[in-house]
C-alpha positions, 0 to 999 in steps of 0.5 A: 508158145503163148503164155497164159494167166496160168503160166505167169501165175505158176512162174510167180509162185515158183519165184516166191517159193524160191525167194522163201527158200533163200530167205529161210536159208538166210534166217537159219544161217543167222541163227547158226551164227548167233548160236555159235559165234555170238553165243546167243540165238535170236528168239525169232529165228526158228518160228520165222524159218518155219513160217517161210517154209510153210509158205514156200512149200504150199506155193510150190505145191500149187505151182506143181499142179500147173507145171506138172512137177509133182510126183505121179505114177504112170503105170496105169496110163501105159496100159490104156489107149490115148482116149482113155488116158485123156479121161483118166487125167481129167478125172485125176485133176477133178480129184486134185481140184477137190483136194484144193477145195478141202484145203480152202475149207478146212485150211480156212477153218484152221486159219479162223480157229487160231486167229487169236493165238499169238506166235510169241517170238514174232508177235503175230497171229498164228493165223499167218502160219496157216493162211497159206493153206486155203490160198494154195488150195484155191490155186490148186483148184484154179490150176486143176480146172485149167488142166481139165480145160487143156485136157478137154480141148486136147491141148495137153 
């Protein structure tokens, strides 16, 4: 099967998400070591772990739209004929695309509104913590359009 740009981008997001999870685990391990062995927790560890978690969760959520590993309830699909299931799934992905645009717009507004605030323990703009929201929103929108295209063509 030929891998599309969507497949490669989704794979990259999953890998970045996994790397973020590993990095967060390392940061938390260092925090625990510092607290219980060195008797001094590093001041940056909690905010760094939180920042990593925000990014990898949003990357995984975006990839989940393309890879279809998000949670869904299929009871209605099992009661419909295949033609209607196709239209139902197209409608669902249209709603998901709309949600992606909501993330872009309101996530972008959030990033803009906190750009002047600094995360004290890291010395970076609070906007870095929330920039994942509009980026993931754009990816969710694109992945949803890709899924709509596949459904429209009857590929999946």
